[in-house]
C-alpha angles and dihedrals in degrees: 000000000000117000101220119223095232118355102195092186091061092047093049091047090061089074100016098133094053092044093050091049093049092049092046091052091055093046092050092047093064090218113110107163134044094359141127097292092057093044091049094051093046090054093045095048094046089054091046094051093040102242135121094236140039117179114194116218137173100268146339097272090053089050091056094042095047092047091058094038091055091053088053092051089050091052094244093113129033136190110286096025115139125241118194111224134170114264088219104067144104112279094248091075091059096038089061091055098048093042087062093051090251125133120243114216109201119220122190121246128236111260089218097057102016087225127113109295106243091199089067100043100084092052089060095057118110133170087271096055113116106161148013113222109198121194121212089213120191089008094294125133109249095182117111131175087238091061091046091050091051090052092051095045093048097036093242131155114248108214129180133215098204096169093123104032111063108165097010114147128219105212099199126108109221129068102202093182094061097026090236136128117229140166120244110323134191126251107257091052101058101084138032094283140350138205122218133193124206096189107159094257095055124103086255100034132173125210090256137358119330138145145168146199121224124198145142091223110106095197093048092050093050092047094049092047091052096045091049089053097060089283092297131129092170125038112275092358112110119194096169139031090256141178138220109259113142136151107238126225096248094055092043091053092050091048092052089057095047094044089067090063100037098102091047091049092047090050090056090050089051091049091053091048090053089053090051093048092050098043111029103094105159110133089213090063123068123197110202119227113272132175113154106038142128090201101234081163127018103209125192126183126223132166084215093051098141093046090047091051092050091048093050091049089054088052091051099256116129117211136179133213115230097216129348096186121039118226095253090058096050119115091235091067104045094160089067097054092097094053116116110218104156099173093051091045092050092052093049092048095047107031120114124173117215124198113283116158140122095259095061115115124222089247091055092048092052090049092051092050093047092047092052092046091050093055114109139158116269 
């Protein structure tokens, strides 16, 4: 029997009765957009993340794009401004920057954490730099007090791509952006604004596309909400050249159900990760250092990645590569093809994601560990 990488049917089945009831209630209500279910989820998620505002939108890319677009409408960002981003990220992070006529500045990750290397960030700052957009890739917290300090010292926005890290905690004590002291806080509340994706495969996943922006900035929240509603804050009055990007009632209702179980589901993912860390002992497989993570993805590195993937498939373990081609090698950004980013390129040539989700059984986990440990070169 194949162990699937991420069986969404099994994950959905864990709360199937509540999900079916929530969907039926929306269907029976006859109200499918901008209704009570969306408002309820926005309130619930804002409280969960720890921000004043949550603005539901159509998907994670829209959340990123609208966040930056709103700052442009507010006069905080302008065409040609530079946004520092990690070179190791999913392409959506960078698409949102270039779509807004802003310039992404790629910074290499740390090979130990796979997150943006905060020792390299300050060197990338120029007079045109206006923001640092960190990505909590794989479900790991990318925020560091050093990055926050750099933002404060250089008067930069600190923005978060929280598409993969719902419920992840930063366990530091000082918020150097806001000059405040706080207990453990969730990713999505650490900077000036954050974008979230609720793509079905995420830790908090809808049954289709969905996304949100969280922030404590009243003006930013109002601007995003208007732009996402055709540019309108009042019916038939259009302040911006907007777009249609709204979280629908069905997805909001499903997300409200699943949000109740997110911490429990994340705890199971963390438990599985601890088992992997304690029991995977193959010298051909490297497990990068990880502290604060909700393990949306459990990445391992291997110089024999392709052979390892083939071997695991033969053993009935499905795996996924996140991601085979780095952003600076993609055809859509030809001007970057000459860039030399060796750490990013190594990650993308060696990364393999193994199953790590709340529906995994103990028997499946043991089989995954044994299969990895049995892999060897011919």
